[in-house]
Every structure is written in C-alpha cells, then in structure tokens.
N, C-alpha and C positions, 0 to 999 in steps of 0.2 A: 504493500499501500506506500509507503514511501517512497517507494521507488516512481509510482505514477504520479505523486505530487511533486517530488524533484522536476521527473521531466515536463509536467504540466508548466511549472514554476520557469523554466530553463527556454520552454517556448513563449513564457510572455515574457518574458527578459526580451530575446530575441524580436518581438514582435515590438517590443515600446522601447527600443533603441532608435528605429527606423526617423519616427515622430519626433523624436528627442532630437536629435542629430537633426534634422530638417527644421527645428526650433532655433536650435544655437546656430546653426548657420545662416540664418535669418537675421538675428539677433546680430551675429556677428559682423557681417556686412554695411551693416550701418555705422559700425564701429572708427571714427576715423582713425586711429592708432593701427587696427588692424586692418585698412584699405589699402595703408602704404607698403607694409610688409606682404599683404596679398597679392597685391599687383607684381612685386620682385617674384614670390614664387609662380602666380600663375604665369608669368613669360620665360620664367626660367622652363618650366613642364612644360611650356608650348613649344618651345625652342626643342629641347633633348625629346621630346615625343617626335617633333617634324624628324630631327636628326636619326632617331631609330629606324622610323618607318623607312626613310629614305634606304638607308643603308639595308633594311630586309631586304625591300626590291631589288636589292643588289645592282642600284647606282654607286660608283665610286667617286663621283666627280663632287666638288664641293657645293653645300646648297646656301642658299641665302632664305633667313628666314627676320621675318620683319617683326619689328613689336605689338604685340595686342592691344588695342584700347584697352583702356583702363577700367571698364565697367565688363571687359569681358574675362581680363585678367583675372578680378573680383571673385568674379562666379565661379570660376574655375578653381580659383584658389579655396574656394568655399564648398564646390563639390568634392575637392580631394580630400578637405577636412569632413564633411556628411560621410564620405567612403570609408576615412580612416576610422573614425566613430564606430561605425556599422562592423568593420573588421575587425576592429580592435577590440570590441563588444564578443562580437562572435568569437575570436581568439581567446578573449577571458572564459568565456562559458564553456568552450572545448576544452582548454586545459584543464578548469575547475572537473570536468566530467569526468577526464583521463586518470585526474589525483585521484577522485573519488573511486574508481573502477579497481585503481591500484589498489587502494585501502583495502575495498573489499578482496580483493583478491589475494592480499596479505593476509586478512583476513582470515579467508577461509584455509589458506594451506598452513596457521598455527592452528585452527580446528584440526583439521586433520592430522596435525605432528603432534598435539595434545593426544587425541583418540587413540593414535598409533602406538603414543609412550605408555596410557590408560593399558591397553591391548597387551604390551608388553610386559608391562607391572605384574597384571594380572596372570600371564602365562608365567611368570618369573614364580609369583607365590605359588599357581597351581603346581609347576615341577618340586618344590621345597617342600611342599605336602606330601608329595608325590612320595619323593626321596626320603623322607620321612616314615613316613607306612613303609616303604621298602627296607629301611634301616631294622626297622622294629621285626617286619616278618623275618628279616634274615638273622637276627638274635633269634628271635623264637624259634627257627628252626635250628641253627645250630644250639638252642637249649634242648632241644628237642633230642638229636642226635648224640650232645654228650649223655645225656641221661641213659639213653638207650644203649649206648656201648658203655657205661662203667658196670650197667647189672650183668649180673651170669648170665646164661643161656640157663635155665630151668622153666620145670612147669609153670614155679610157684610167681617166678619175675615175668613171666608172657602174661598172664593174668592181671598182676598188679599194674605193670608199663601199659596193656591196653586198657584199664581203668584212668590211668593220669590219661593218656592224649585222649578219651573222649570224653575227661572231666575239664580239661583246658579250651576245647569247643565253645 
C-alpha cells in the first residue's frame, strides 16, 4: 500500500513541476536583472546550437551566426530554465526512487541473511542435541557390553542379565 502511495505522490510531483516551472519562467522574464543575463545565455545557446547543427550536417566551412533579438533570447533562456527545472525535478525523483529501491533490496538481502543464519543456528542446535543423544546411547551400549562381559557364563547369570536388560528399557 505504501508503494502505491509513493508512486502516486511521485506522479503528482512530476505533474506539479510543469506549471511551477512555467510560472517561474514568466516571473523571471519580467525581472531586469535576469533579462541582461538571459540575453547572453540565449544568444550563446543559439550560436552553439547553430554551430552544432551546421557541423552535424557535415559542413566544414565556417558559418556566420547573427545575434538574436533581445526578446527571443530572453524567451530562449526562459525556455531553457523551464526545461532545466522539469528535467532536474524528474532526475531528482528518479534518483530518489533508485535510492529507495536500493534500500528495499538491501533490507530484503538482510532479511534473507538473517533467516539463513537463524536456520543455521537451529540446525547447529539440533546437531548438538543429536550428538548428545548419540553419546548417551554409546555410553549405555558400553555399559551393557561391560556388564555382560564381566559376568560368567552360567545359567543363573544369563537369567539375571536378561532381567537387567529388560528393566533398563
């Protein structure tokens, strides 16, 4: 039941990240301090993307990349921020789920090890009990053999030793 609640809560967080990221980017676009750095980030990203696309197409000649308009650069930087928040949140949830699964696997492994040790302990105790019973039986057999070899072979001895054997049972 806890697993289902955890899965639902992570799904809820994933869905919550998107509108939160959109709201943050709208608020950040209107801040003048962000706009100046967003223009630089947006234009740099645009030039890198253009160079990468140009070289991925197999063209080796140098390409000219013009500067973007300020509004487009700010929108591109805000989009990058939004995507970064979404991917960062998803990565954090994914890492947390991985950590949780590892903890669960470690707990299961510890339980299996504990059960194995308990089983080995029970087997050891049973083996000790059987060894003690075997020693007791061996001692009794030795006592019986000693008592029968000490007696003389006669009619009266046989009858008395037979009564002793029957009485010890």
